[in-house]
Structure formats: structure tokens, C-alpha cells
N, C-alpha and C positions, 0 to 999 in steps of 0.2 A: 410729644408728638415727633412721629420723624421727618428730617430732614432732607428733600429730594432735591437734584442736582439737573441740569446737562450739561454737565460736559463737550466739549468740540474739541476733540482730541485723535490726532491725523488724519484731517479730513471723515472724522465720521463724529457720528455725537452718541455718548458714551449717558445711556442714565443712570443718574450715584442714586444712592438713597440712604442714610447712616442716624444709624440707633443707639442709645444711646449719650454715654460722656464721660473722659478718661480717656487713659492711651489709645492709639486705635491700632485694631486688627479688623485684616482686609478678609473679607469672607466670599472666597470664588465658588461660585454653582455650580452641578456639575451638566450633561450633556451630548455631550458638548452640541450645544445649538439649545439651551434651554435657557432660563430668565431666575430671576435671583427669588423669586417672590415664595417656595415652594420650598426657599428650604427656612419660613416665618413659620407660627413664630416660635417650633422646637428652638433653632439660634439664636433664637433672643432670648433666651435664657446663657448668657455669657455674656448681654448685655449690664450688668450690671458689675458699675469701678470702670468700663471701658466702652472705646465707639466701634463701634461697628461697622465698618465700611462694607455695605454691596452696592458691585454693579453688575450691568447683564451686559455679557461680552457680548462685542460685535458677532450682528447676526442674528443675534435671540433675541425674545422678549422686549421691551423698549428703548434696544438699542439698537433696531432694522438699521439696511446698509440694502442701498441698488443692489443687481444680480452682476454685474461683471463690479463688484466691489471685493475685492480678495478676504478670507474671513478663514485662512487657514492656520495652525499655529501659530508660524514666528510670526507671522500679524497680532496674535491674543496677545505673545508675548510680552511682544512691543510697544501693544496698546500699554497692558500691566507700569511697563515703565515710563512710557510717558505718561499714566495718572500719576506712581511714584512724584513725577521731576512736579506736576502740578497741587500736589498737597503739600510738597514738601519736606517727608515722610526720604531723611536717609537710608531707613535699615526699614526694614518691613518687614510683619510680625503677619504669616499669611494661615489663617485657616482654611483648607483647602478641601473642599467635599468629588468625592467619587471622579470625576473628568481634571474638577477644577484644581485636585490633590498632583492630579501630573502637569497640568498646566501650572502649579506649582511649583514641581519639579524643574519642569522646563525652561523655566524663568532664572531657579536658582542658577541652575547650568549654568543662562547665561553672563545671570549679572552676581554672581553669589558673596561681592560687597556691597549691596546693597538687600539685603534677606542675614532679619536677626534670627527670626523661631517661623517653625516649619508647623501646624498642627495640621496631621496629617486625618482626613473622615471617611474609612470607608473605599481605602486610595483604590480608582484605575489601575490593572496591570501596569510594569512597566517595561512588560514586552509584548511581545507580537503576540507569540502565540497564549500568553497566557489571557490574554485579553479574547484571541477565538476560545479558549476551553471556557471562557463566561458568558461569552454566546452562544456559544451548544449549550451550557447548563441552565440560564432563563429564560429558554426555548421550549425546554424540559420540564421546566418547571412552570412557567405557563399554560405549557400541554395536560398535567393534571386532572385527572377526574372531575373533581370538584367543579374546580375555574371550568372547563370546557362546557358541565351540565348549567354554573350560573352563565354562561353565557346564552347556552341555547333555552333555558326561563328570561332570559331578560330579552333575548328575538320575538316571543313568542308572547309578548305579553302586553303588548299594540303601548309599549311607555314612548316609544318613539315619533309614532303623531299625537299620546294625548296629555302626555307634559314632555318636552322633548328636552328640557334643560334637568331634572331629576335623571332622565337618558343619560347624557352626556356624561353626568357624573356619574353612572354607575361601567356608563363602558370605560372610560379613566382608571377608576377602579380596579377593573377586572383585567386591561394591560397589564396592569404595572405591578398584581398581586407580585407574582414572578422575585420578586426583588426582597419577600417578605419572610420572616419564622412563620410567620399566624399573617397566611393571606387576608386574614377581616381585617387587622390593622390597617387598610390598603385604604379604605375610607380614612381614615386621621388623616392620609397628607395630602394636602396643600395642592392640587391640580394645581399642575404647568401644561404648556407645550413645548414641543420639540421646532423647531425651522430646518427639516428634511436638510435640505442642503444645506446649510453651515456646517452638519452633523457629518454630512457625506466629507466638506472638505478639508474639513480638522482631520479624520482618521485619514485618508485619502495623501495627504497633505504630509501624515507621519510615516507611510509605506509602512517595512519591516520594520519596526523601530523595537527598539534595544537598549536600555538606557542603563543599563546594571556597571560596565564598566565605567560610565558618566557620576556615575553616582557614589559610587566608592569612593572616590577623587574625591568628593564635596566635607568638608567639616562648616555643619549647623546643627545648632540647638535644633531638636525637633519632636516629636507625640507621634505613634501610629495609631490609630482605633479599627477596629472590624467588629464586626460579626459573624460570630463561629458560623451560621447558615446563610452569611453571605452568597449567592450565584457566582459575586469573581472570589477565589479561590483563596481562602486563608492563607495560604502559602504564602502566595503573593506576597502580601500584606507583609507576610513574617520576615520575607529576601528582603524585601525595599527597608523593612527597623533596622536588620541585623545592617546592610551596605552602608546606612548611615553612622549604624552607634546610635541609636532612639531607643528608647522602650516600646516593645509593643505590648497592646492593653488590648485580647482578643472577649470580646463582649458574648456569653452564653446565654442561647436561643434569642439571637438579633441576628437577624439577618440584613443588606443596603444598610437599612432609613434608621443607626439606634438615637436620630434626637427624637426620632416617631416610635420605635419600639422598644429604647432603656432613659429613656429622658436625664432618669436621676444618675445612670450611671455616666451618660454622657458628659454633664454639667461638672459632673467631681472628676473626673478626670479633664478636663481644661480648664475646667480653672485656675484651678495651680497654678496649671504653665502659662497660660496667655497672660502681661502684662497686665496693671490693673492698679487704680487709683486706691493705696492703700486707706481711705477711709469712705473705699462700700463694703 
């Protein structure tokens, strides 16, 4: 069974869940403003022979904060550093997904001596123009005829009144369909919610960001995984890997969620990279 904790960190209560046994890997969820749950059960495939440390970043999930508490990127980085000290880990192994991969990079730029390795899965772009391209692509993918038709059928079905839980589940699936190579696979993603204030504040705090020059100077062991049909242009992940001197793995017929659409490939690439017990 997973172990759950509430950590008081920098005047914020952070929810943490640990899965597995062995060397630790810190898993950073996406969003910003989401929570760790939607990475499971897919990421739990990596728990054999290692401990996965999930936590809800401030301003999302079970790490709620008052509205006047800052939740920008510098706060998120400072929280991770404070958690590292609480955990007593000198150098972190981090698996960052989507925005979580960008958070891992921001942390590494700030605290390079406290990072052992980075596994970057479907990383959010490291510069603003590529993020803007993603937004345009995602909007277009969610507006294709089959998805629009399904939304129309759902509205006309009366499910909202007769079965509100099922209706909310289906609305969620259709809202994230554009992330998938096969949009029907959205039904296999654990539902999640985004805290809008946190999402907005993080991106506003980053402004017109471009980390490429800072990343070029890093010396860190890393690996980058990206789907070939991710609405985040795979070229941005390929450039990131090049800057880090890291192997780049382009996963065929896969969108933004490889742990759902390509779970075997996802695990096969990350298991040899992340530290694990020799007896696993």
C-alpha cells in the first residue's frame, strides 16, 4: 500500500505519496495546477525496485493554499528544494512529466549540485514561442469534427441530468482528447482537475521565458521521451535533448501521454535509466 504524508514546507502543507521500495525517484506532475493522481497507475509501473515519491505541488490537488499565497515558478522550485532537505537526499533523481519536466529543469538550473539525473517525459517547451505553438496545435486538435460531434451527442444525451458522474467523466475525456494520438484512449487517463489560479500564475511568472542558453551549460545525466504525435512539437523536445547531451527517444504513434498510449515502451526506456535495487 502507498504511504501518504502531509509535509509542512515553507508555510504550505504539501501532500506526498510514496509507492514501492528502493532508491528514490521524485515524480513531478504536469499542469501547472494539477495533482499527482493522473500519473497513476501508469507511472507506478516504475515502482519495482525503487521508491517513487509523488507530491501535489503547491496550489493544486491536496496541497491547497489561500488565494493570497504565491504559487509562481520560483515558489515551486523553492518547495522542491525544501522537500529535498526534509527527505535528506543530497542529489535527486527526478522524473518530470510535461510541466513537471520544465519544473525539473528550472530546479536543476537553480540547484545543479543537488540533481543526479533527469528523466523528462513529454517535456513542456523550454521557451515561450514553442509553448505558444503547442497552444495553437492543441486547440486545433480538440476542434476536429469527430470530437466536436461527440460533444454534441453528449449534450443532447440528457446524461448531465440522468447520470451527472458519468457526464463529468465524459466531459473530461473530451477535454483532453487532443493530447492523444488515438483520442479514444482518453478514457484510460485517470481524471484530474486544474486549479486555474495556479496555472495562470505559474505561466505569468515565467513571462517570455527561454531557458535554452542556461540549459546548454548544464552537466547532468538525462533522458528525454516524447511522442511523435504530441501536440507539443517533438522538435522542442529534440532540441532540449541536444542541449543536455541526452539521448532522445521519439515514441511512434503516441501523443502526450506515453504512460497510457505506449506503456511498455515507456517502462522499457525508463527502467534501465532510473536507479533501482539490484534485487528487483
